[in-house]
N, C-alpha and C positions, 0 to 999 in steps of 0.2 A: 186734352192735348194743349189747350191754351195755357192751363196751369203749369204744365211741364215746361213749356217754352218760357213762361214768366220766371219760373224757378231757376232755369238755366241762365237766363239773362241776369238775374239778381246775383247768382253765384259767381258768374264771370266778373260782374261789376265789383263785387267785394274783393275778389282775388286781385283785380287791377288796383283798387284803392289801397289794399293792404300790401301791395308790391310783392305778392306771393309768387313763388316760382317752385314748381314741383321738383323734387330732388335736391333742394337746397335747404340750408338751415342758417340762422343768424348766430354766429359764435364770436367770442371775444378773442382778439389777438393778444397773446401773452408771450410773444417771441422776443420782446426787447427792442424791436425795430419795426419798420413799415414793411408789409408784404404787398406784392403787386399781383395783378390779374394773371391767371394761369399758373401761379406757383403752387407746388404741392406742399401740403401741411400735414402735421401729425397731431394726435391727441395730446393735450397738455395734462399730464398726470398730477399736477399740483393744484389745479383749479377747475371748478365745475364749468361746463359749457364753454370751454376755451380750447384754443389750439396753439401750437408753436411750430417752429421749423426744426429741421434736423440736417446734419451732415453725415449721417450714418447710412451706408448703403444697405438696401433691403430692410429698412426699419419696418417692422410688422405693425406699427401703430399708425399707419397712414390713414387719415380720416377723409381727405378730399382735396379739392382744388379751389383756389381763391377765385370767386366769380366777380367780386367788386373790383373797380378800377384799382383801388389801393385801400389798405386798412392800416391805420397807424396803431402803434402799440397801445393797448388798453381800450381800443375802440372795438365796436361790434360791426361785423360785415357778413356778406353772404359767402357761404362755402358750399360748393357742389359736392354732395355726398354720393350720388349715383346718377347714371345717365350718360349721354354722349356730350363731351365737352373737350375743349383744347387744354393741353398740358404743356408747360415749358419743359423742353427736353435738352439734356446735355449729351453731346456725342450723337452717334447714329442710332436710329431705330427703324425697324422694318415692320410693316403691317403684319399683325399676328403675334408680335412680341409681347411678353408680359411687361408691364410698366412698374418700376420699383423706385424707391427714393434713391438719391445718389449722394456722393460725397460733396456735391455743390449745394449749398443751402438754397432751398426753394425750387430746385430743379429735379426732374425725374430722369431716369435712364432706362435703357433696355435691360430687361432681365432675361433675355433670350426666349426660347420657345419651349424649353424642357424643364425648367426649374421655377415653379410658381412661388417659392419661399419669399415672403415679404412683398408679393405683388399686390397691387391695388387696382389695376386696370389692364385692359388689352388695347394695344395700338391699332387704330383703324387706318392710319396713314403711315407713310415712310418719310424720313427726313433726317437732317443732320443739324444739330444746334438750333432748333426752331420750335415753334409751337405746333403740336401735332394733335389731331382729333383722336380721342381715346374713349373707350367705353368703361366707365367706373361702375363698380358694384356688381360685376358679372361673376358668376360662380367660377372659381379658379380651379384648374385641373384640366380634364379633357373637355375641349369645346366642340368636338366632332358631332355631338348629338344635339346641339342647340342650333336650330335652323336660323334664328335671327343673327347669331354671332357668325355662323358660317357664311350667310349672305353678306353681312357687313364686311367680312374679311375678303370675300370673293370680289365684291364690287366696290370696295374702298369706301364704305360708310354709308 
């Protein structure tokens, strides 16, 4: 038991030292500008381990959300790939809506509740033109059979 506790303490220590965060990855900003926290980003198909921004609604190459305060072009920063995180939203969104890329660079929008095409998350909050808690990396399609998602939608996160 003592060895297990020591192992857990060492593991946590190294995660803190390495600035590790589950559900994130360090990727390079290849957008041509600075991105800020909570912006939605897509895979950069021209460079390895990189992301860019888009102004295409329902872009199916959504990779995640900027976790760092800001990431300048050419720099590396944390991107949330899955889990519960805030996302910058343009327009109105309702808890349970699919979250998709929008025509506003770096902002997401409501994709409604019936069409998951291009969706990368589910909204756990409602709001208009604000940062909203969302669940990234959930299986898209019917969420009725997933007790975690149903509970999140019912109780607001």
